[in-house]
mmJSON file of the N, C-alpha and C atoms, coordinates in Angstrom:
{"data_MODEL":{"atom_site":{
"group_PDB":["ATOM","ATOM","ATOM","ATOM","ATOM","ATOM","ATOM","ATOM","ATOM","ATOM","ATOM","ATOM","ATOM","ATOM","ATOM","ATOM","ATOM","ATOM","ATOM","ATOM","ATOM","ATOM","ATOM","ATOM","ATOM","ATOM","ATOM","ATOM","ATOM","ATOM","ATOM","ATOM","ATOM","ATOM","ATOM","ATOM","ATOM","ATOM","ATOM","ATOM","ATOM","ATOM","ATOM","ATOM","ATOM","ATOM","ATOM","ATOM","ATOM","ATOM","ATOM","ATOM","ATOM","ATOM","ATOM","ATOM","ATOM","ATOM","ATOM","ATOM","ATOM","ATOM","ATOM","ATOM","ATOM","ATOM","ATOM","ATOM","ATOM","ATOM","ATOM","ATOM","ATOM","ATOM","ATOM","ATOM","ATOM","ATOM","ATOM","ATOM","ATOM","ATOM","ATOM","ATOM","ATOM","ATOM","ATOM","ATOM","ATOM","ATOM","ATOM","ATOM","ATOM","ATOM","ATOM","ATOM","ATOM","ATOM","ATOM","ATOM","ATOM","ATOM","ATOM","ATOM","ATOM","ATOM","ATOM","ATOM","ATOM","ATOM","ATOM","ATOM","ATOM","ATOM","ATOM","ATOM","ATOM","ATOM","ATOM","ATOM","ATOM","ATOM","ATOM","ATOM","ATOM","ATOM","ATOM","ATOM","ATOM","ATOM","ATOM","ATOM","ATOM","ATOM","ATOM","ATOM","ATOM","ATOM","ATOM","ATOM","ATOM","ATOM","ATOM","ATOM","ATOM","ATOM","ATOM","ATOM","ATOM","ATOM","ATOM","ATOM","ATOM","ATOM","ATOM","ATOM","ATOM","ATOM","ATOM","ATOM","ATOM","ATOM","ATOM","ATOM","ATOM","ATOM","ATOM","ATOM","ATOM","ATOM","ATOM","ATOM","ATOM","ATOM","ATOM","ATOM","ATOM"],
"id":[1,2,3,4,5,6,7,8,9,10,11,12,13,14,15,16,17,18,19,20,21,22,23,24,25,26,27,28,29,30,31,32,33,34,35,36,37,38,39,40,41,42,43,44,45,46,47,48,49,50,51,52,53,54,55,56,57,58,59,60,61,62,63,64,65,66,67,68,69,70,71,72,73,74,75,76,77,78,79,80,81,82,83,84,85,86,87,88,89,90,91,92,93,94,95,96,97,98,99,100,101,102,103,104,105,106,107,108,109,110,111,112,113,114,115,116,117,118,119,120,121,122,123,124,125,126,127,128,129,130,131,132,133,134,135,136,137,138,139,140,141,142,143,144,145,146,147,148,149,150,151,152,153,154,155,156,157,158,159,160,161,162,163,164,165,166,167,168,169,170,171,172,173,174,175,176,177],
"type_symbol":["N","C","C","N","C","C","N","C","C","N","C","C","N","C","C","N","C","C","N","C","C","N","C","C","N","C","C","N","C","C","N","C","C","N","C","C","N","C","C","N","C","C","N","C","C","N","C","C","N","C","C","N","C","C","N","C","C","N","C","C","N","C","C","N","C","C","N","C","C","N","C","C","N","C","C","N","C","C","N","C","C","N","C","C","N","C","C","N","C","C","N","C","C","N","C","C","N","C","C","N","C","C","N","C","C","N","C","C","N","C","C","N","C","C","N","C","C","N","C","C","N","C","C","N","C","C","N","C","C","N","C","C","N","C","C","N","C","C","N","C","C","N","C","C","N","C","C","N","C","C","N","C","C","N","C","C","N","C","C","N","C","C","N","C","C","N","C","C","N","C","C","N","C","C","N","C","C"],
"label_atom_id":["N","CA","C","N","CA","C","N","CA","C","N","CA","C","N","CA","C","N","CA","C","N","CA","C","N","CA","C","N","CA","C","N","CA","C","N","CA","C","N","CA","C","N","CA","C","N","CA","C","N","CA","C","N","CA","C","N","CA","C","N","CA","C","N","CA","C","N","CA","C","N","CA","C","N","CA","C","N","CA","C","N","CA","C","N","CA","C","N","CA","C","N","CA","C","N","CA","C","N","CA","C","N","CA","C","N","CA","C","N","CA","C","N","CA","C","N","CA","C","N","CA","C","N","CA","C","N","CA","C","N","CA","C","N","CA","C","N","CA","C","N","CA","C","N","CA","C","N","CA","C","N","CA","C","N","CA","C","N","CA","C","N","CA","C","N","CA","C","N","CA","C","N","CA","C","N","CA","C","N","CA","C","N","CA","C","N","CA","C","N","CA","C","N","CA","C","N","CA","C","N","CA","C","N","CA","C"],
"label_alt_id":[null,null,null,null,null,null,null,null,null,null,null,null,null,null,null,null,null,null,null,null,null,null,null,null,null,null,null,null,null,null,null,null,null,null,null,null,null,null,null,null,null,null,null,null,null,null,null,null,null,null,null,null,null,null,null,null,null,null,null,null,null,null,null,null,null,null,null,null,null,null,null,null,null,null,null,null,null,null,null,null,null,null,null,null,null,null,null,null,null,null,null,null,null,null,null,null,null,null,null,null,null,null,null,null,null,null,null,null,null,null,null,null,null,null,null,null,null,null,null,null,null,null,null,null,null,null,null,null,null,null,null,null,null,null,null,null,null,null,null,null,null,null,null,null,null,null,null,null,null,null,null,null,null,null,null,null,null,null,null,null,null,null,null,null,null,null,null,null,null,null,null,null,null,null,null,null,null],
"label_comp_id":["UNK","UNK","UNK","UNK","UNK","UNK","UNK","UNK","UNK","UNK","UNK","UNK","UNK","UNK","UNK","UNK","UNK","UNK","UNK","UNK","UNK","UNK","UNK","UNK","UNK","UNK","UNK","UNK","UNK","UNK","UNK","UNK","UNK","UNK","UNK","UNK","UNK","UNK","UNK","UNK","UNK","UNK","UNK","UNK","UNK","UNK","UNK","UNK","UNK","UNK","UNK","UNK","UNK","UNK","UNK","UNK","UNK","UNK","UNK","UNK","UNK","UNK","UNK","UNK","UNK","UNK","UNK","UNK","UNK","UNK","UNK","UNK","UNK","UNK","UNK","UNK","UNK","UNK","UNK","UNK","UNK","UNK","UNK","UNK","UNK","UNK","UNK","UNK","UNK","UNK","UNK","UNK","UNK","UNK","UNK","UNK","UNK","UNK","UNK","UNK","UNK","UNK","UNK","UNK","UNK","UNK","UNK","UNK","UNK","UNK","UNK","UNK","UNK","UNK","UNK","UNK","UNK","UNK","UNK","UNK","UNK","UNK","UNK","UNK","UNK","UNK","UNK","UNK","UNK","UNK","UNK","UNK","UNK","UNK","UNK","UNK","UNK","UNK","UNK","UNK","UNK","UNK","UNK","UNK","UNK","UNK","UNK","UNK","UNK","UNK","UNK","UNK","UNK","UNK","UNK","UNK","UNK","UNK","UNK","UNK","UNK","UNK","UNK","UNK","UNK","UNK","UNK","UNK","UNK","UNK","UNK","UNK","UNK","UNK","UNK","UNK","UNK"],
"label_asym_id":["A","A","A","A","A","A","A","A","A","A","A","A","A","A","A","A","A","A","A","A","A","A","A","A","A","A","A","A","A","A","A","A","A","A","A","A","A","A","A","A","A","A","A","A","A","A","A","A","A","A","A","A","A","A","A","A","A","A","A","A","A","A","A","A","A","A","A","A","A","A","A","A","A","A","A","A","A","A","A","A","A","A","A","A","A","A","A","A","A","A","A","A","A","A","A","A","A","A","A","A","A","A","A","A","A","A","A","A","A","A","A","A","A","A","A","A","A","A","A","A","A","A","A","A","A","A","A","A","A","A","A","A","A","A","A","A","A","A","A","A","A","A","A","A","A","A","A","A","A","A","A","A","A","A","A","A","A","A","A","A","A","A","A","A","A","A","A","A","A","A","A","A","A","A","A","A","A"],
"label_entity_id":["1","1","1","1","1","1","1","1","1","1","1","1","1","1","1","1","1","1","1","1","1","1","1","1","1","1","1","1","1","1","1","1","1","1","1","1","1","1","1","1","1","1","1","1","1","1","1","1","1","1","1","1","1","1","1","1","1","1","1","1","1","1","1","1","1","1","1","1","1","1","1","1","1","1","1","1","1","1","1","1","1","1","1","1","1","1","1","1","1","1","1","1","1","1","1","1","1","1","1","1","1","1","1","1","1","1","1","1","1","1","1","1","1","1","1","1","1","1","1","1","1","1","1","1","1","1","1","1","1","1","1","1","1","1","1","1","1","1","1","1","1","1","1","1","1","1","1","1","1","1","1","1","1","1","1","1","1","1","1","1","1","1","1","1","1","1","1","1","1","1","1","1","1","1","1","1","1"],
"label_seq_id":[1,1,1,2,2,2,3,3,3,4,4,4,5,5,5,6,6,6,7,7,7,8,8,8,9,9,9,10,10,10,11,11,11,12,12,12,13,13,13,14,14,14,15,15,15,16,16,16,17,17,17,18,18,18,19,19,19,20,20,20,21,21,21,22,22,22,23,23,23,24,24,24,25,25,25,26,26,26,27,27,27,28,28,28,29,29,29,30,30,30,31,31,31,32,32,32,33,33,33,34,34,34,35,35,35,36,36,36,37,37,37,38,38,38,39,39,39,40,40,40,41,41,41,42,42,42,43,43,43,44,44,44,45,45,45,46,46,46,47,47,47,48,48,48,49,49,49,50,50,50,51,51,51,52,52,52,53,53,53,54,54,54,55,55,55,56,56,56,57,57,57,58,58,58,59,59,59],
"pdbx_PDB_ins_code":[null,null,null,null,null,null,null,null,null,null,null,null,null,null,null,null,null,null,null,null,null,null,null,null,null,null,null,null,null,null,null,null,null,null,null,null,null,null,null,null,null,null,null,null,null,null,null,null,null,null,null,null,null,null,null,null,null,null,null,null,null,null,null,null,null,null,null,null,null,null,null,null,null,null,null,null,null,null,null,null,null,null,null,null,null,null,null,null,null,null,null,null,null,null,null,null,null,null,null,null,null,null,null,null,null,null,null,null,null,null,null,null,null,null,null,null,null,null,null,null,null,null,null,null,null,null,null,null,null,null,null,null,null,null,null,null,null,null,null,null,null,null,null,null,null,null,null,null,null,null,null,null,null,null,null,null,null,null,null,null,null,null,null,null,null,null,null,null,null,null,null,null,null,null,null,null,null],
"Cartn_x":[-21.332,-20.809,-22.044,-21.801,-23.053,-23.545,-23.822,-24.893,-25.301,-25.562,-26.294,-27.39,-28.836,-30.622,-30.737,-30.349,-30.529,-29.843,-29.605,-28.152,-27.83,-26.793,-26.591,-26.363,-27.108,-27.191,-25.955,-25.759,-25.075,-24.126,-25.893,-25.288,-25.263,-25.74,-24.577,-23.274,-22.969,-21.831,-20.469,-21.129,-20.101,-20.49,-21.364,-21.119,-19.735,-19.982,-19.065,-17.603,-17.44,-16.282,-15.57,-16.458,-15.983,-15.128,-14.247,-13.224,-11.691,-12.301,-10.585,-9.933,-10.779,-10.196,-8.965,-7.578,-6.707,-6.536,-5.87,-5.287,-3.984,-3.842,-2.608,-1.932,-0.506,0.75,0.62,0.741,0.481,1.791,2.565,3.211,3.734,4.464,4.942,6.724,6.161,7.501,9.082,10.003,10.661,11.213,10.768,11.789,12.519,13.845,15.686,15.441,15.481,15.961,14.873,13.796,11.874,11.75,11.978,11.597,11.128,9.789,9.213,9.023,8.817,9.145,8.011,8.155,7.09,6.709,5.103,5.599,5.998,6.632,6.664,7.965,8.704,9.776,10.981,12.398,13.577,13.016,13.826,13.381,15.206,14.275,15.777,16.941,16.31,17.832,18.075,18.046,18.905,19.141,18.642,18.414,17.422,17.204,16.242,14.532,15.041,13.115,13.605,12.406,12.259,12.873,13.373,14.774,15.794,16.237,17.209,18.566,19.713,20.3,19.786,19.739,19.159,20.073,20.169,21.033,21.726,23.034,24.34,24.347,23.418,23.814,24.944,25.699,27.372,26.683,26.253,26.62,27.637],
"Cartn_y":[16.407,15.116,14.185,14.516,14.851,12.367,12.283,10.59,10.559,9.922,9.161,9.291,9.438,9.631,8.127,7.132,6.48,5.452,4.145,3.422,3.034,2.987,3.329,1.406,1.107,-0.206,-0.404,-1.448,-2.15,-2.182,-1.79,-1.731,0.135,1.263,1.678,2.391,0.765,1.592,0.555,-0.23,-1.405,-0.031,0.274,1.876,2.381,3.873,3.511,3.845,2.102,1.622,0.838,1.415,0.706,0.58,2.421,2.552,2.113,1.774,1.246,0.522,-0.475,-2.138,-0.996,-2.792,-2.47,-2.837,-2.642,-2.92,-2.831,-4.123,-4.571,-3.444,-3.213,-2.327,-2.501,-2.293,-2.146,-3.172,-3.973,-5.094,-4.789,-5.016,-5.479,-6.003,-6.415,-6.329,-5.578,-5.818,-4.744,-5.423,-4.464,-4.821,-4.844,-4.108,-4.523,-6.571,-6.983,-8.301,-8.582,-8.362,-9.499,-9.706,-9.166,-9.391,-8.974,-8.596,-8.848,-6.315,-6.077,-4.428,-4.0,-3.04,-2.308,-1.261,-0.725,-0.187,1.466,2.532,3.892,3.475,2.498,2.716,2.482,2.608,1.649,0.617,-0.153,-1.949,-1.927,-3.281,-2.902,-4.108,-4.612,-5.445,-4.881,-3.613,-3.772,-2.435,-1.512,-0.474,0.399,0.001,1.047,1.541,2.374,3.149,4.427,3.62,3.711,3.75,2.252,2.634,3.387,3.597,4.717,3.915,3.311,3.056,4.974,5.057,5.694,5.083,4.016,3.56,2.515,2.73,1.328,0.274,-1.065,-2.429,-2.747,-3.435,-4.012,-5.916,-6.206,-7.519,-8.732],
"Cartn_z":[29.837,29.095,28.285,27.171,25.655,25.957,25.099,25.627,24.107,23.633,22.67,23.151,22.38,23.495,22.179,21.259,20.984,20.742,20.419,20.363,19.244,19.075,17.479,16.915,16.098,15.208,14.579,14.94,14.593,12.403,11.567,10.797,10.007,10.704,10.805,11.723,12.483,12.913,11.546,11.05,10.639,8.849,8.25,7.704,7.442,9.135,9.085,9.011,9.603,9.662,7.928,7.679,6.076,5.385,5.919,4.616,6.164,7.314,7.729,7.879,6.859,6.208,6.157,5.945,5.748,4.116,2.796,1.641,1.65,0.786,0.365,-0.93,-0.652,-1.071,-2.161,-3.859,-5.251,-4.888,-5.842,-5.866,-7.935,-8.138,-9.341,-10.21,-10.552,-11.559,-12.575,-11.786,-12.404,-14.076,-14.841,-16.118,-16.118,-15.346,-15.549,-14.989,-13.984,-12.998,-13.089,-13.61,-13.029,-11.784,-10.996,-9.909,-9.164,-7.749,-7.589,-6.241,-6.548,-6.38,-6.04,-4.96,-3.934,-6.243,-6.377,-7.719,-7.279,-8.052,-7.871,-7.239,-6.5,-5.944,-6.362,-6.073,-7.049,-6.681,-7.571,-6.839,-6.253,-4.979,-3.856,-4.439,-6.012,-6.283,-6.916,-7.738,-9.171,-9.045,-8.435,-8.104,-9.441,-9.77,-11.782,-11.247,-11.307,-11.619,-12.993,-13.943,-14.634,-16.445,-15.978,-16.728,-16.661,-15.513,-15.521,-13.889,-13.566,-12.966,-11.758,-10.838,-9.824,-8.408,-8.338,-6.738,-7.357,-6.9,-7.406,-6.277,-7.015,-5.759,-6.52,-5.225,-5.104,-5.609,-6.436,-7.242,-7.781],
"occupancy":[1.0,1.0,1.0,1.0,1.0,1.0,1.0,1.0,1.0,1.0,1.0,1.0,1.0,1.0,1.0,1.0,1.0,1.0,1.0,1.0,1.0,1.0,1.0,1.0,1.0,1.0,1.0,1.0,1.0,1.0,1.0,1.0,1.0,1.0,1.0,1.0,1.0,1.0,1.0,1.0,1.0,1.0,1.0,1.0,1.0,1.0,1.0,1.0,1.0,1.0,1.0,1.0,1.0,1.0,1.0,1.0,1.0,1.0,1.0,1.0,1.0,1.0,1.0,1.0,1.0,1.0,1.0,1.0,1.0,1.0,1.0,1.0,1.0,1.0,1.0,1.0,1.0,1.0,1.0,1.0,1.0,1.0,1.0,1.0,1.0,1.0,1.0,1.0,1.0,1.0,1.0,1.0,1.0,1.0,1.0,1.0,1.0,1.0,1.0,1.0,1.0,1.0,1.0,1.0,1.0,1.0,1.0,1.0,1.0,1.0,1.0,1.0,1.0,1.0,1.0,1.0,1.0,1.0,1.0,1.0,1.0,1.0,1.0,1.0,1.0,1.0,1.0,1.0,1.0,1.0,1.0,1.0,1.0,1.0,1.0,1.0,1.0,1.0,1.0,1.0,1.0,1.0,1.0,1.0,1.0,1.0,1.0,1.0,1.0,1.0,1.0,1.0,1.0,1.0,1.0,1.0,1.0,1.0,1.0,1.0,1.0,1.0,1.0,1.0,1.0,1.0,1.0,1.0,1.0,1.0,1.0,1.0,1.0,1.0,1.0,1.0,1.0],
"B_iso_or_equiv":[0.0,0.0,0.0,0.0,0.0,0.0,0.0,0.0,0.0,0.0,0.0,0.0,0.0,0.0,0.0,0.0,0.0,0.0,0.0,0.0,0.0,0.0,0.0,0.0,0.0,0.0,0.0,0.0,0.0,0.0,0.0,0.0,0.0,0.0,0.0,0.0,0.0,0.0,0.0,0.0,0.0,0.0,0.0,0.0,0.0,0.0,0.0,0.0,0.0,0.0,0.0,0.0,0.0,0.0,0.0,0.0,0.0,0.0,0.0,0.0,0.0,0.0,0.0,0.0,0.0,0.0,0.0,0.0,0.0,0.0,0.0,0.0,0.0,0.0,0.0,0.0,0.0,0.0,0.0,0.0,0.0,0.0,0.0,0.0,0.0,0.0,0.0,0.0,0.0,0.0,0.0,0.0,0.0,0.0,0.0,0.0,0.0,0.0,0.0,0.0,0.0,0.0,0.0,0.0,0.0,0.0,0.0,0.0,0.0,0.0,0.0,0.0,0.0,0.0,0.0,0.0,0.0,0.0,0.0,0.0,0.0,0.0,0.0,0.0,0.0,0.0,0.0,0.0,0.0,0.0,0.0,0.0,0.0,0.0,0.0,0.0,0.0,0.0,0.0,0.0,0.0,0.0,0.0,0.0,0.0,0.0,0.0,0.0,0.0,0.0,0.0,0.0,0.0,0.0,0.0,0.0,0.0,0.0,0.0,0.0,0.0,0.0,0.0,0.0,0.0,0.0,0.0,0.0,0.0,0.0,0.0,0.0,0.0,0.0,0.0,0.0,0.0],
"pdbx_formal_charge":[null,null,null,null,null,null,null,null,null,null,null,null,null,null,null,null,null,null,null,null,null,null,null,null,null,null,null,null,null,null,null,null,null,null,null,null,null,null,null,null,null,null,null,null,null,null,null,null,null,null,null,null,null,null,null,null,null,null,null,null,null,null,null,null,null,null,null,null,null,null,null,null,null,null,null,null,null,null,null,null,null,null,null,null,null,null,null,null,null,null,null,null,null,null,null,null,null,null,null,null,null,null,null,null,null,null,null,null,null,null,null,null,null,null,null,null,null,null,null,null,null,null,null,null,null,null,null,null,null,null,null,null,null,null,null,null,null,null,null,null,null,null,null,null,null,null,null,null,null,null,null,null,null,null,null,null,null,null,null,null,null,null,null,null,null,null,null,null,null,null,null,null,null,null,null,null,null],
"auth_seq_id":[1,1,1,2,2,2,3,3,3,4,4,4,5,5,5,6,6,6,7,7,7,8,8,8,9,9,9,10,10,10,11,11,11,12,12,12,13,13,13,14,14,14,15,15,15,16,16,16,17,17,17,18,18,18,19,19,19,20,20,20,21,21,21,22,22,22,23,23,23,24,24,24,25,25,25,26,26,26,27,27,27,28,28,28,29,29,29,30,30,30,31,31,31,32,32,32,33,33,33,34,34,34,35,35,35,36,36,36,37,37,37,38,38,38,39,39,39,40,40,40,41,41,41,42,42,42,43,43,43,44,44,44,45,45,45,46,46,46,47,47,47,48,48,48,49,49,49,50,50,50,51,51,51,52,52,52,53,53,53,54,54,54,55,55,55,56,56,56,57,57,57,58,58,58,59,59,59],
"auth_comp_id":["UNK","UNK","UNK","UNK","UNK","UNK","UNK","UNK","UNK","UNK","UNK","UNK","UNK","UNK","UNK","UNK","UNK","UNK","UNK","UNK","UNK","UNK","UNK","UNK","UNK","UNK","UNK","UNK","UNK","UNK","UNK","UNK","UNK","UNK","UNK","UNK","UNK","UNK","UNK","UNK","UNK","UNK","UNK","UNK","UNK","UNK","UNK","UNK","UNK","UNK","UNK","UNK","UNK","UNK","UNK","UNK","UNK","UNK","UNK","UNK","UNK","UNK","UNK","UNK","UNK","UNK","UNK","UNK","UNK","UNK","UNK","UNK","UNK","UNK","UNK","UNK","UNK","UNK","UNK","UNK","UNK","UNK","UNK","UNK","UNK","UNK","UNK","UNK","UNK","UNK","UNK","UNK","UNK","UNK","UNK","UNK","UNK","UNK","UNK","UNK","UNK","UNK","UNK","UNK","UNK","UNK","UNK","UNK","UNK","UNK","UNK","UNK","UNK","UNK","UNK","UNK","UNK","UNK","UNK","UNK","UNK","UNK","UNK","UNK","UNK","UNK","UNK","UNK","UNK","UNK","UNK","UNK","UNK","UNK","UNK","UNK","UNK","UNK","UNK","UNK","UNK","UNK","UNK","UNK","UNK","UNK","UNK","UNK","UNK","UNK","UNK","UNK","UNK","UNK","UNK","UNK","UNK","UNK","UNK","UNK","UNK","UNK","UNK","UNK","UNK","UNK","UNK","UNK","UNK","UNK","UNK","UNK","UNK","UNK","UNK","UNK","UNK"],
"auth_asym_id":["A","A","A","A","A","A","A","A","A","A","A","A","A","A","A","A","A","A","A","A","A","A","A","A","A","A","A","A","A","A","A","A","A","A","A","A","A","A","A","A","A","A","A","A","A","A","A","A","A","A","A","A","A","A","A","A","A","A","A","A","A","A","A","A","A","A","A","A","A","A","A","A","A","A","A","A","A","A","A","A","A","A","A","A","A","A","A","A","A","A","A","A","A","A","A","A","A","A","A","A","A","A","A","A","A","A","A","A","A","A","A","A","A","A","A","A","A","A","A","A","A","A","A","A","A","A","A","A","A","A","A","A","A","A","A","A","A","A","A","A","A","A","A","A","A","A","A","A","A","A","A","A","A","A","A","A","A","A","A","A","A","A","A","A","A","A","A","A","A","A","A","A","A","A","A","A","A"],
"auth_atom_id":["N","CA","C","N","CA","C","N","CA","C","N","CA","C","N","CA","C","N","CA","C","N","CA","C","N","CA","C","N","CA","C","N","CA","C","N","CA","C","N","CA","C","N","CA","C","N","CA","C","N","CA","C","N","CA","C","N","CA","C","N","CA","C","N","CA","C","N","CA","C","N","CA","C","N","CA","C","N","CA","C","N","CA","C","N","CA","C","N","CA","C","N","CA","C","N","CA","C","N","CA","C","N","CA","C","N","CA","C","N","CA","C","N","CA","C","N","CA","C","N","CA","C","N","CA","C","N","CA","C","N","CA","C","N","CA","C","N","CA","C","N","CA","C","N","CA","C","N","CA","C","N","CA","C","N","CA","C","N","CA","C","N","CA","C","N","CA","C","N","CA","C","N","CA","C","N","CA","C","N","CA","C","N","CA","C","N","CA","C","N","CA","C","N","CA","C","N","CA","C","N","CA","C","N","CA","C"],
"pdbx_PDB_model_num":[1,1,1,1,1,1,1,1,1,1,1,1,1,1,1,1,1,1,1,1,1,1,1,1,1,1,1,1,1,1,1,1,1,1,1,1,1,1,1,1,1,1,1,1,1,1,1,1,1,1,1,1,1,1,1,1,1,1,1,1,1,1,1,1,1,1,1,1,1,1,1,1,1,1,1,1,1,1,1,1,1,1,1,1,1,1,1,1,1,1,1,1,1,1,1,1,1,1,1,1,1,1,1,1,1,1,1,1,1,1,1,1,1,1,1,1,1,1,1,1,1,1,1,1,1,1,1,1,1,1,1,1,1,1,1,1,1,1,1,1,1,1,1,1,1,1,1,1,1,1,1,1,1,1,1,1,1,1,1,1,1,1,1,1,1,1,1,1,1,1,1,1,1,1,1,1,1]
}}}
């Protein structure tokens, strides 16, 4: 069984974990209805994407 010869320092351990943090998704505003929406996605409130209606919504 593999066993480390030396204790891993807190600095080395934390440097290894530096990329494990979570990041918040990008939120942009829809140019059609001015509602917040996820970036590069169809607007859930109006159904537009890049100036075209992709999904019809019943309002």
